[in-house]
C-alpha positions in Angstrom: -9.2 1.4 -35.0 -10.1 5.1 -35.8 -10.2 7.1 -38.9 -6.7 7.9 -40.3 -7.8 11.6 -40.0 -8.1 11.9 -36.5 -6.1 9.2 -35.5 -3.1 12.0 -37.1 -3.5 14.9 -34.6 0.0 15.8 -34.6 0.8 17.2 -30.5 4.4 18.9 -29.9 5.5 17.1 -27.1 3.5 15.0 -24.4 2.7 17.7 -22.4 0.7 19.2 -25.1 -1.2 15.8 -25.7 -2.1 16.0 -22.3 -3.5 19.0 -22.1 -5.8 18.3 -25.1 -7.0 15.4 -23.3 -10.5 14.3 -24.4 -13.0 15.3 -21.4 -16.5 15.4 -23.3 -18.4 11.5 -23.4 -20.1 12.7 -26.3 -17.0 13.4 -28.1 -15.3 10.5 -27.4 -18.5 8.3 -28.8 -18.8 10.4 -32.1 -14.7 9.8 -32.7 -15.5 6.4 -32.2 -18.7 6.1 -34.6 -20.8 5.5 -32.2 -22.9 8.7 -31.2 -25.2 7.3 -28.3 -24.7 3.7 -28.4 -23.4 3.9 -24.5 -24.7 5.4 -21.6 -23.4 8.0 -20.0 -23.7 9.0 -16.4 -25.0 12.2 -15.7 -23.2 15.8 -16.1 -23.5 16.0 -12.0 -22.2 12.4 -11.6 -19.3 13.0 -14.1 -17.8 15.8 -12.3 -17.3 14.0 -9.0 -14.6 11.7 -11.4 -14.1 13.0 -15.2 -13.8 11.4 -18.2 -10.3 12.2 -19.2 -8.3 9.9 -22.1 -5.5 10.7 -25.0 -5.5 10.7 -28.2 -2.7 7.9 -28.2 -5.4 5.8 -26.1 -7.9 6.3 -28.2 -6.1 5.6 -31.6 -5.7 2.0 -30.1 -9.8 1.2 -29.7 -11.8 -0.1 -32.3 -13.9 1.9 -34.7 -17.6 1.4 -34.3 -17.3 -1.5 -31.5 -18.9 -0.5 -28.0 -17.5 -3.5 -26.4 -14.2 -2.4 -27.4 -11.8 -3.6 -23.9 -9.8 -0.2 -24.3 -13.2 2.2 -24.1 -14.8 0.4 -21.3 -11.9 0.7 -18.9 -12.2 4.9 -19.7 -16.3 5.2 -20.2 -18.5 6.7 -17.8 -21.2 4.4 -18.4 -24.4 5.1 -15.8 -23.4 1.9 -14.2 -21.4 3.7 -12.0 -24.4 4.9 -10.5 -25.3 1.7 -8.9 -25.4 0.8 -5.0 -23.4 -2.7 -4.1 -22.8 -3.1 -0.5 -19.3 -4.0 0.1 -18.0 -1.6 -2.4 -16.4 1.8 -0.4 -15.0 5.1 -1.0 -11.7 3.5 0.2 -11.6 -0.4 -0.3 -7.8 -1.2 0.6 -7.8 1.5 3.5 -5.1 3.8 2.2 -6.4 6.3 4.6 -5.5 4.6 7.5 -2.1 4.1 6.5 -0.8 7.5 5.9 2.3 7.8 8.0 3.0 11.2 7.1 2.0 14.1 4.2 1.9 11.6 1.5 3.0 8.7 2.7 1.6 5.4 2.8 3.0 3.2 4.6 1.5 -0.6 4.2 3.7 -3.3 4.4 7.5 -3.8 5.8 10.5 -2.3 4.0 8.6 -0.1 1.4 7.0 3.0 1.7 4.4 4.6 -0.8 4.4 8.0 -2.3 1.4 9.8 -3.3 3.3 12.1 -5.4 0.5 13.5 -7.6 -3.3 12.9 -8.1 -3.2 13.6 -11.9 -3.3 11.0 -14.8 -3.1 11.1 -18.1 -6.4 8.9 -18.4 -9.1 7.9 -15.8 -9.5 4.5 -15.4 -13.4 4.1 -14.4 -12.4 1.4 -12.2 -9.1 3.4 -10.1 -9.3 2.2 -6.3 -8.3 5.8 -6.0 -11.1 7.7 -7.6 -12.5 9.0 -4.6 -8.8 9.7 -2.6 -8.2 13.5 -1.3 -5.1 13.9 -2.9 -5.4 17.6 -1.9 -5.0 16.6 1.7 -1.8 14.3 0.6 0.4 15.4 -1.7 3.8 15.4 -0.8 5.3 18.3 -3.4 2.4 20.4 -2.8 4.0 22.1 0.3 5.4 18.9 2.2 7.9 17.6 -0.1 11.2 18.0 2.7 9.0 17.0 5.6 8.2 13.0 3.8 12.2 13.1 2.9 13.0 13.8 6.6 10.4 11.0 7.3 12.2 8.7 5.3 14.9 9.8 6.4 13.7 8.8 9.8 12.9 5.1 9.0 16.3 2.8 8.1 13.5 0.3 7.7 12.5 1.8 3.9 14.8 0.1 1.5 12.5 0.8 -1.5 9.9 4.0 -2.2 7.1 3.5 -4.4 5.6 6.5 -6.3 2.3 6.1 -7.3 -0.7 8.5 -7.8 -2.5 9.5 -9.5 0.7 8.6 -12.0 4.2 9.8 -11.2 5.3 10.3 -15.1 2.5 13.0 -15.1 4.9 14.9 -13.0 8.2 16.9 -15.3 11.1 15.6 -15.6 12.7 18.2 -13.9 10.8 17.9 -10.5 10.7 14.1 -11.0 14.9 14.4 -11.3 14.7 16.3 -7.9 13.1 14.0 -5.9 15.1 11.0 -7.0 18.2 13.4 -6.3 16.9 13.7 -2.6 16.0 9.9 -2.3 19.8 8.8 -3.4 20.9 10.9 -0.3 19.5 8.7 2.3 21.7 5.7 2.8 19.5 3.0 3.2 17.0 3.5 0.4 18.3 1.1 -2.9 15.3 0.5 -4.8 13.1 3.2 -6.3 9.9 1.5 -8.0 7.4 3.6 -10.4 4.0 2.4 -10.8 2.8 4.1 -14.2 0.0 3.9 -17.4 2.0 6.8 -19.4 3.8 4.1 -21.7 0.5 2.8 -22.6 -1.6 6.2 -22.8 0.9 8.3 -23.5 4.2 7.0 -25.2 5.8 10.3 -26.1 6.6 10.8 -22.3 9.0 8.2 -22.1 12.0 11.3 -23.2 15.1 11.1 -23.6 15.5 13.6 -19.8 13.7 10.7 -18.4 15.5 7.9 -19.5 19.0 10.3 -18.6 17.6 10.5 -15.1 16.6 7.0 -15.0 20.0 5.5 -16.6 22.0 8.3 -14.0 20.4 7.2 -11.1 22.2 4.8 -8.3 19.1 3.3 -7.1 17.6 0.3 -9.3 14.9 1.6 -10.6 11.7 -0.8 -11.4 8.5 0.3 -13.5 5.5 -1.5 -12.9 3.4 -0.8 -15.8 -0.5 -0.9 -16.0 -1.5 -3.1 -19.2 -4.8 -4.6 -18.9 -5.2 -5.6 -22.6 -3.0 -6.7 -25.2 -4.1 -4.0 -27.7 -2.5 -1.2 -25.3 0.8 -2.0 -26.3 1.0 -0.8 -29.8 4.4 -0.2 -31.4 5.1 3.3 -30.2 4.7 1.8 -26.8 6.7 -1.0 -27.4 9.3 1.5 -28.0 9.3 3.2 -25.2 9.4 0.1 -23.7 12.4 -1.0 -24.9 13.8 2.8 -24.6 13.2 2.1 -20.8 14.8 -0.9 -20.5 17.8 0.1 -22.3 18.3 2.8 -19.6 18.5 -0.1 -16.9 14.9 0.1 -15.9 13.7 -3.0 -15.1 10.1 -3.6 -16.4 7.0 -5.6 -14.6 3.8 -5.2 -15.5 -0.1 -6.0 -12.9 -3.1 -6.0 -14.4 -6.6 -6.0 -13.2 -8.7 -8.8 -13.8 -11.9 -6.6 -15.0 -15.5 -8.2 -16.5 -15.8 -7.2 -20.1 -12.4 -6.5 -20.8 -10.1 -9.3 -19.9 -12.4 -11.8 -18.0 -11.7 -14.6 -20.6 -8.2 -17.0 -20.9 -7.7 -15.7 -24.8 -7.6 -12.0 -23.9 -5.1 -12.9 -20.7 -2.9 -15.5 -22.4 -2.7 -12.6 -25.2 -1.6 -10.2 -22.8 1.0 -12.5 -21.5 2.6 -13.1 -24.7 2.1 -9.4 -26.2 4.1 -8.1 -23.0 6.9 -11.6 -23.1 7.4 -9.7 -27.1 8.4 -6.4 -25.5 10.6 -7.2 -23.0 7.7 -6.9 -19.6 7.0 -9.9 -17.1 3.4 -10.4 -16.1 3.8 -10.4 -12.2 0.0 -9.8 -10.7 -3.1 -10.0 -12.0 -5.5 -8.2 -9.4 -9.0 -8.9 -8.2 -10.7 -5.7 -8.5 -10.3 -3.2 -5.1 -14.4 -3.0 -4.3 -14.5 0.8 -4.9 -17.6 2.7 -4.9 -18.7 3.0 -8.1 -16.8 0.1 -10.1 -18.8 -2.8 -9.2 -20.2 -3.4 -12.9 -15.7 -4.9 -13.4 -15.8 -7.3 -10.8 -15.2 -10.6 -11.4 -15.8 -12.8 -8.6 -12.7 -15.1 -6.9 -13.7 -18.3 -8.0 -13.7 -17.3 -12.3 -10.2 -15.6 -11.3 -8.9 -18.7 -9.9 -10.3 -20.7 -13.0 -8.9 -18.3 -15.8 -5.4 -19.0 -13.9 -5.8 -22.6 -13.8 -6.7 -22.3 -17.7 -3.9 -20.0 -18.7 -1.2 -21.7 -16.7 -1.8 -25.1 -19.4 -1.2 -22.8 -22.3 1.6 -20.6 -20.8 4.9 -21.2 -19.7 5.5 -20.5 -15.7 7.1 -17.0 -16.1 4.1 -15.8 -18.4 1.0 -16.9 -15.4 0.6 -13.7 -13.7 0.3 -14.2 -9.5 -3.6 -13.9 -9.0 -3.5 -11.7 -5.8 -6.3 -9.4 -3.8 -5.1 -6.4 -1.7 -6.9 -7.1 1.5 -6.4 -4.1 4.6 -4.2 -4.8 7.2 -2.4 -7.6 6.0 1.2 -7.9 5.4 1.5 -8.0 1.8 -0.5 -8.9 -0.9 -2.9 -12.0 -0.7 -2.1 -14.5 -3.2 -5.3 -16.4 -4.2 -3.5 -18.6 -7.3 
């Protein structure tokens, strides 16, 4: 862990911490005692997808370890500039799935809302790192058009808040959005995909818990933890508060080279999720997005890892190995 003097930075609230996110690779390395021991991409390339990481997440990294699995997820290595065949700007066909402003409609009965392009941290393997959010953000000016589209399709029973990270929005905005959704009789469930309980636990505020608890919708939150070290005591408390507010908690991880591509790491993640009452749901094979080829783990190894952890864990703690494939009616289950 980083020195206590650096970890004890005090922020007024989650928005204050978010506004002070670290964006300079050299500064991040200095904070971790690494100096120049990792090669970052050049400044011009970094403009396309900047470094962004919160103090809360940095506090969980191992001081002096250039191979730390959390650091690897956020540090912009020069490997991102390697061009690899089969890796594209839109690996899962998001652009083709846009049915109306801000709405992706890929699967029967579910509609995904791109609520914001903002995130608390920038994961270097992000499959939407090239997505044109400025053209597809329903909150920019087109929210009522998005709501009208949802009203008009009675097949939609579940709305998924995605992004970016929906919890990067304020509670006022989120509560207003949920209030509008609750007026649509055929919508029964709200699913929220987020990294913020892991990377900015202060975001789980009393106000957030209040509207979740009061909602007439069944609220499911899908956290995106990839490594057991992401779940410290503060995150565990945030997750417990969400459960107590009536939120069902699932986790989906991404299989990442150098982060969790071994059975010990995956077993530890499932065990830690179980301790904080989060169900390990999916383990995704990497979406082949430009700039993330250095994270790729081949399918055969993924299948072997699932077989190995299945020998060590009860079935309900073994996530399903899946891949998202453009045009398919659902996630493709690999193992």
